[in-house]
C-alpha positions as CSV (number, residue, x, y, z in Angstrom):
1,M,161.2,86.0,125.2
2,G,159.9,82.7,124.0
3,Y,158.2,81.9,127.3
4,L,156.2,85.1,127.4
5,P,152.5,85.2,126.6
6,D,151.6,86.8,123.3
7,F,149.8,89.7,124.8
8,I,153.0,90.8,126.6
9,L,155.1,90.3,123.5
10,Q,153.0,92.8,121.7
11,L,153.9,95.6,124.2
12,S,156.6,97.9,123.3
13,F,158.3,97.5,126.7
14,A,158.2,93.7,126.8
15,K,162.0,93.5,127.2
16,N,161.9,96.0,130.1
17,L,159.3,93.8,131.8
18,I,161.7,90.9,131.6
19,Y,164.4,92.9,133.3
20,L,162.0,94.2,136.0
21,N,160.8,90.6,136.6
22,G,164.4,89.4,136.9
23,A,165.3,92.2,139.4
24,A,162.2,91.5,141.5
25,E,162.9,87.8,141.6
26,V,166.5,88.4,142.7
27,I,165.5,90.8,145.4
28,L,162.7,88.5,146.7
29,A,164.9,85.5,146.6
30,T,167.7,87.3,148.5
31,M,165.2,88.3,151.1
32,F,163.9,84.7,151.3
33,L,167.5,83.3,151.5
34,I,168.5,85.8,154.2
35,G,165.3,85.2,156.1
36,I,163.7,88.7,156.1
37,F,159.9,88.9,155.8
38,V,159.8,85.1,155.2
39,R,156.1,84.6,155.0
40,P,155.1,87.6,152.8
41,V,158.0,86.9,150.4
42,A,157.1,83.2,150.3
43,L,153.5,84.0,149.4
44,L,154.6,86.5,146.7
45,L,157.0,84.0,145.2
46,S,154.6,81.1,145.3
47,I,151.9,83.2,143.5
48,H,154.4,84.4,141.0
49,L,155.6,80.9,140.2
50,L,152.1,79.5,140.0
51,T,151.1,82.2,137.4
52,I,154.2,81.3,135.4
53,A,153.5,77.5,135.7
54,T,149.9,77.9,134.5
55,G,150.9,80.1,131.6
56,L,153.4,77.6,130.3
57,G,151.1,74.7,129.6
58,Y,152.1,71.1,130.4
59,N,155.8,70.5,130.1
60,D,158.9,69.8,132.2
61,I,159.4,73.5,133.1
62,M,155.8,73.8,134.2
63,I,156.2,70.8,136.5
64,R,159.4,72.3,138.0
65,D,157.8,75.7,138.6
66,L,154.7,74.0,140.1
67,G,156.9,72.1,142.5
68,L,158.8,75.3,143.5
69,A,155.4,77.1,143.9
70,L,154.2,74.4,146.3
71,A,157.5,74.5,148.2
72,T,157.4,78.2,148.7
73,F,153.7,78.0,149.6
74,S,154.5,75.4,152.3
75,V,157.1,77.9,153.7
76,F,154.4,80.5,153.8
77,I,152.1,78.2,155.7
78,G,154.9,77.1,158.1
79,G,156.4,80.5,158.6
80,A,159.9,81.4,159.9
81,D,161.8,78.6,161.5
82,K,165.0,78.5,163.5
83,W,167.2,79.0,160.4
84,T,165.8,82.5,159.6
85,R,166.9,85.9,160.9
86,E,163.3,86.8,161.6
87,Y,163.0,83.9,164.0
88,R,166.3,84.6,165.8
89,Q,165.5,88.3,166.3
90,K,162.1,87.5,167.7
91,N,163.4,85.0,170.2
92,Q,166.5,86.9,171.3
93,S,164.6,89.4,173.4
């Protein structure tokens, strides 16, 4: 709860937002890992990580999240490669 912005902490359902955020990240990361909808998932994750990084201020966690945001954005730009299910399904036919 310490990393949340003050305006979210004031909401009565702030803890539920944390659970929802965690579930969404697990689902998107699993899709990303499996290789399903690689580009849209990479874009969503990079935007999400960028908003987290900008909200934290300058510290070591912000630098880590900024690096992860840039890495996922580069996957969005590059698209599916030979390691993804999406690529294999497209090239099988």
